[in-house]
Structures are given as C-alpha cells and as structure tokens.
ROTOR-712034 format. One line per field, with one value per residue (C-alpha): residue in one letter; z, y negated, x. Coordinates in steps of 0.2 Angstrom, whole numbers, plus 5000, padded with zeros to 4 digits. Layout:
residues N
residuo = [a, ...]
pz = [Z, ...]
py = [Y, ...]
px = [X, ...]
***
This chain:
residues 296
residuo = [m, p, d, g, a, f, e, p, g, p, p, h, p, a, t, g, p, p, a, l, p, p, a, p, a, t, a, r, l, r, v, v, v, a, d, d, n, p, v, v, r, a, g, l, g, v, l, l, s, g, r, a, d, i, q, v, v, a, e, a, a, d, g, r, e, a, y, e, k, t, l, h, h, r, p, d, v, v, l, l, d, v, r, m, p, g, v, d, g, i, s, a, l, p, h, l, v, g, i, a, p, v, l, m, l, t, y, s, r, e, s, e, i, v, h, e, a, l, r, l, g, a, g, g, y, l, v, h, g, e, f, t, a, d, q, l, v, q, a, v, r, d, t, r, n, g, r, a, n, f, t, a, t, a, a, d, a, l, l, a, h, m, r, h, g, t, a, p, n, r, a, a, l, p, d, g, l, g, a, a, l, t, t, a, p, v, r, a, p, v, h, e, p, s, r, q, r, e, h, s, e, s, l, s, q, l, q, p, l, v, g, q, s, s, v, t, g, g, p, v, s, s, p, n, r, q, q, y, g, l, s, s, r, e, v, e, i, m, e, l, i, a, s, g, m, s, n, q, q, i, a, a, t, c, f, i, s, e, k, t, v, k, n, h, i, n, r, i, f, t, k, l, h, s, t, s, r, s, e, a, i, a, r, w, l, g, t, a, p, q, d, p, g, r, h, p]
pz = [4726, 4719, 4715, 4730, 4743, 4759, 4761, 4777, 4777, 4787, 4805, 4814, 4828, 4845, 4851, 4869, 4880, 4874, 4882, 4896, 4892, 4903, 4919, 4918, 4923, 4942, 4941, 4948, 4962, 4953, 4962, 4960, 4968, 4972, 4978, 4972, 4972, 4955, 4961, 4974, 4961, 4950, 4964, 4970, 4951, 4950, 4967, 4966, 4946, 4949, 4958, 4949, 4957, 4958, 4944, 4946, 4934, 4938, 4945, 4953, 4959, 4970, 4979, 4964, 4952, 4963, 4964, 4945, 4942, 4955, 4948, 4931, 4935, 4950, 4958, 4972, 4982, 4982, 4990, 4996, 5001, 5015, 5008, 4990, 4982, 4977, 4986, 4999, 5004, 5020, 5010, 4997, 5008, 5012, 4994, 4990, 5002, 4995, 4980, 4984, 5001, 5004, 5012, 5018, 5012, 5017, 5026, 5037, 5056, 5066, 5077, 5073, 5057, 5058, 5070, 5057, 5042, 5052, 5057, 5039, 5034, 5029, 5030, 5037, 5038, 5032, 5036, 5024, 5032, 5042, 5032, 5020, 5003, 5007, 5021, 5009, 4996, 5010, 5017, 4999, 4999, 5016, 5012, 4998, 5009, 5023, 5035, 5042, 5043, 5054, 5055, 5072, 5072, 5067, 5080, 5093, 5088, 5089, 5107, 5112, 5107, 5115, 5130, 5130, 5125, 5108, 5097, 5082, 5084, 5098, 5091, 5074, 5080, 5081, 5096, 5099, 5091, 5098, 5084, 5070, 5058, 5063, 5056, 5061, 5052, 5047, 5041, 5023, 5017, 5011, 4991, 4989, 4973, 4982, 4993, 4978, 4970, 4986, 4985, 4967, 4969, 4984, 4977, 4961, 4973, 4982, 4980, 4980, 4999, 5001, 5018, 5026, 5036, 5035, 5052, 5061, 5050, 5049, 5041, 5047, 5042, 5028, 5030, 5014, 5011, 4995, 5005, 5009, 4989, 4990, 4975, 4970, 4975, 4992, 4994, 4991, 5004, 5017, 5015, 5019, 5033, 5041, 5039, 5051, 5038, 5042, 5030, 5024, 5021, 5011, 5001, 4996, 4993, 4982, 4973, 4980, 4991, 5008, 5006, 4993, 5005, 5019, 5006, 5001, 5020, 5024, 5010, 5017, 5035, 5027, 5018, 5033, 5046, 5056, 5065, 5068, 5061, 5072, 5070, 5053, 5054, 5064, 5051, 5037, 5046, 5050, 5070, 5074, 5085, 5076, 5078, 5077, 5073, 5058, 5041, 5032]
py = [5269, 5257, 5240, 5228, 5243, 5239, 5247, 5246, 5242, 5250, 5250, 5236, 5239, 5237, 5219, 5222, 5209, 5192, 5180, 5169, 5149, 5142, 5134, 5116, 5106, 5098, 5080, 5071, 5059, 5042, 5029, 5009, 5004, 4986, 4978, 4964, 4974, 4982, 4994, 4999, 5002, 5012, 5023, 5026, 5029, 5042, 5050, 5051, 5056, 5069, 5078, 5088, 5083, 5063, 5051, 5032, 5024, 5005, 4994, 4975, 4964, 4953, 4954, 4946, 4958, 4973, 4968, 4966, 4984, 4992, 4984, 4990, 5008, 5012, 5023, 5035, 5027, 5011, 5008, 4991, 4979, 4966, 4952, 4948, 4931, 4921, 4932, 4943, 4961, 4956, 4942, 4955, 4970, 4965, 4964, 4980, 4991, 4989, 4997, 5011, 5017, 5006, 5013, 4999, 5003, 4990, 4985, 4973, 4981, 4966, 4972, 4957, 4963, 4981, 4977, 4965, 4976, 4992, 4978, 4974, 4991, 4999, 5018, 5020, 5010, 5017, 5008, 5010, 5020, 5029, 5043, 5057, 5059, 5074, 5064, 5050, 5061, 5070, 5053, 5048, 5065, 5061, 5043, 5049, 5062, 5049, 5054, 5040, 5040, 5030, 5031, 5027, 5008, 5005, 5018, 5010, 4993, 5000, 5008, 4992, 4983, 4998, 4993, 4975, 4981, 4972, 4987, 4991, 5002, 5015, 5028, 5029, 5029, 5045, 5054, 5055, 5038, 5040, 5054, 5051, 5053, 5055, 5058, 5056, 5054, 5037, 5031, 5028, 5010, 5005, 5003, 4993, 4983, 4967, 4967, 4970, 4956, 4945, 4952, 4947, 4929, 4926, 4932, 4923, 4907, 4911, 4900, 4906, 4906, 4896, 4896, 4901, 4916, 4927, 4935, 4918, 4910, 4892, 4886, 4890, 4882, 4888, 4888, 4880, 4894, 4887, 4878, 4893, 4896, 4915, 4924, 4934, 4950, 4943, 4936, 4953, 4960, 4947, 4951, 4968, 4963, 4953, 4968, 4977, 4989, 4997, 4996, 5015, 5011, 4995, 5005, 5018, 5005, 4994, 5010, 5004, 5011, 5006, 4997, 4985, 4983, 4977, 4967, 4956, 4955, 4947, 4936, 4931, 4928, 4916, 4906, 4907, 4901, 4918, 4930, 4943, 4950, 4942, 4925, 4927, 4934, 4918, 4905, 4914, 4914, 4897, 4901, 4897, 4882, 4866, 4863, 4844, 4846, 4857, 4851, 4866]
px = [4856, 4842, 4847, 4845, 4846, 4855, 4873, 4881, 4899, 4913, 4910, 4918, 4931, 4927, 4929, 4922, 4913, 4914, 4927, 4923, 4926, 4940, 4936, 4936, 4950, 4949, 4948, 4964, 4963, 4965, 4975, 4978, 4995, 4997, 5013, 5023, 5039, 5040, 5053, 5041, 5028, 5039, 5043, 5026, 5020, 5034, 5031, 5012, 5010, 5021, 5009, 4997, 4981, 4985, 4986, 4991, 4980, 4984, 4998, 4995, 5006, 4995, 4978, 4968, 4975, 4972, 4954, 4952, 4961, 4950, 4935, 4939, 4945, 4935, 4949, 4948, 4961, 4969, 4987, 4989, 5002, 5000, 5012, 5011, 5011, 4995, 4981, 4988, 4983, 4974, 4964, 4960, 4955, 4936, 4934, 4942, 4933, 4917, 4923, 4937, 4944, 4960, 4976, 4988, 5006, 5017, 5033, 5023, 5022, 5015, 5001, 4989, 4991, 4987, 4972, 4965, 4968, 4958, 4944, 4942, 4940, 4956, 4957, 4973, 4990, 5008, 5023, 5037, 5052, 5041, 5034, 5041, 5035, 5025, 5016, 5012, 5004, 4994, 4990, 4982, 4973, 4965, 4960, 4949, 4941, 4939, 4951, 4964, 4982, 4994, 5012, 5021, 5022, 5004, 4998, 5009, 5000, 4982, 4986, 4993, 4976, 4966, 4975, 4970, 4953, 4953, 4954, 4943, 4929, 4937, 4926, 4935, 4951, 4962, 4967, 4987, 4991, 5010, 5012, 5023, 5007, 4990, 4975, 4956, 4940, 4932, 4916, 4917, 4915, 4898, 4896, 4880, 4878, 4873, 4889, 4898, 4891, 4895, 4913, 4915, 4907, 4917, 4934, 4933, 4932, 4948, 4964, 4982, 4986, 5001, 5009, 4992, 4990, 4974, 4977, 4978, 4965, 4974, 4990, 5007, 5023, 5032, 5051, 5062, 5071, 5078, 5090, 5101, 5105, 5102, 5101, 5086, 5094, 5099, 5080, 5074, 5087, 5084, 5064, 5068, 5079, 5065, 5053, 5064, 5072, 5089, 5103, 5099, 5082, 5087, 5099, 5085, 5073, 5084, 5093, 5110, 5124, 5124, 5141, 5132, 5120, 5133, 5142, 5125, 5121, 5138, 5134, 5117, 5123, 5136, 5123, 5111, 5124, 5121, 5131, 5118, 5102, 5090, 5097, 5097, 5078, 5075, 5082, 5074, 5057, 5058, 5058, 5075, 5078, 5084, 5103, 5104, 5122, 5120, 5112, 5106]
***
C-alpha cells in the first residue's frame, strides 16, 4: 500500500442512538419562615424541607428580619406569625405581600386579627393545632399557586365578619368557610417596582412596636408580667395557654410530656394567684379586675 494511503481500522461495535440528556430537575418551592419561637421554626424547617419539592431558604424571628430575608431570597411563599417582638407580623404583612405571597401561620385566633390579615393581603390563615402536617404542606403549595387556605377558627372569624357586613372582598372568599380546611382562588399581590420601593422606604422607618396594636391602631396597656416571676419555660407555656392551646397541643409544641405541662401549669397558677385557666389568662393579659386586697 502506498505511503499516506488511508487504511480503515476495525469496525466499531454498534452503539445505538445517542443517549438523551437527563431531564432538568424541577425547581423546589422556596419558603421563608418567620416566627419568634425557635422551636416552631426548627419544626417547620424539618417538616417542609423533608418534602422533595419544598425548601426552606431562610428563617426570621421578627417582622423586620422577615422583610429583609424575603427581599434578599425572593421566596415563593412566606410563612408569617402574628405576634413577634419588634415589628410584628401584621405590621410587616403589607410590605411582604409586595414581594411574595404570604400565608399566616400563627397561634393568634382573634377574629379582628384574621380580618386585618386578609385585608392587608395575606393569602390564607392557619391557626396552630387545627391542621395536619400534610394539610400544611398542601397549603404552602396552594399559596404559591394563588389559592387561599383557612383553618376552622379563621374561617369562622371571616364568616362572622361577613354576617356583620365587614368582611374583606367577599368575591375572594371561599365557599364552605365552616370546613376544617378550605381553599379558594385569590388575586395575586401586585409586584410593582414603585410599590416595592414604597414598602422599602416605609418599613425602614418603622420603630419596634412596644405595647401597640396594629389592629386597633392605637396604644394598649401592657401588663407587667415580670411581677409574677415566671421562668422562661413558664412564660412560653403561659403564652401557649393564652393562645387557647390544650395541654396536649402544648406538649407537642414544646416537645415535653403532658405530665410536665401539668406540672408547669400548677406552678404558673400559683405564681399568678389563679385557680383556673381563664383566670390565669386574664391576669397574664392584664384584663383581670384589680383586687385591692392583693398585691402582685
């Protein structure tokens, strides 16, 4: 064979058609969790991030931090508590809804707060102790897709306002509000750059709200709770009692036994000079009538 001539090599084995590239992974639903209770935040993080399609990208302990984390991460959904130190959830809510859909997740069950949250743009309202883990996960997914979820207490509160003709946009409220967990489409919040600038400027001017109610719009008297000498754990449990939780719910929230809860409650009642849950709550919230013969 002459030099430089082409000599074919041995035949290559048949390889078949080229392999297709792998399908791109579906983007996970990104969530910011805002709650001042670190136990609640940790529990929600484990629950939600354990789902293949959900990722908790940030946590916040108050309304201001919730706004900063939301602005930075641009999540698909924000889970927002109501009562937090500094800037509370209701105060932060109108600034958050201009960035991402917000689902209220809280122990606060007062009808005025539920109504105000919906008026300010919340995409749903869940009260702790009234939903299962699967219902919470579905509510997060629904909020991203513009569907509102309400647990029984929130639904009843909205129904009460509707009966008095004071409910927010009735066309946006779901049918069957008495159901344990109800869904309905709601309008997505407006994401206008100018509105976001307004939110940023106004939130930067907010001062921590001490003894102030966002629902009533005016100052309220703040009881001197330090006078009772409760420990940090007793304060936590008393707050849960005041929110209406049962011993079983408190035990699950605090990761302790019901017997331990009862022991704490007995000590709390002694320190608050109370013989019942309602009396302890009244003293804790500063609504109990003053007893001139007793000095706290």
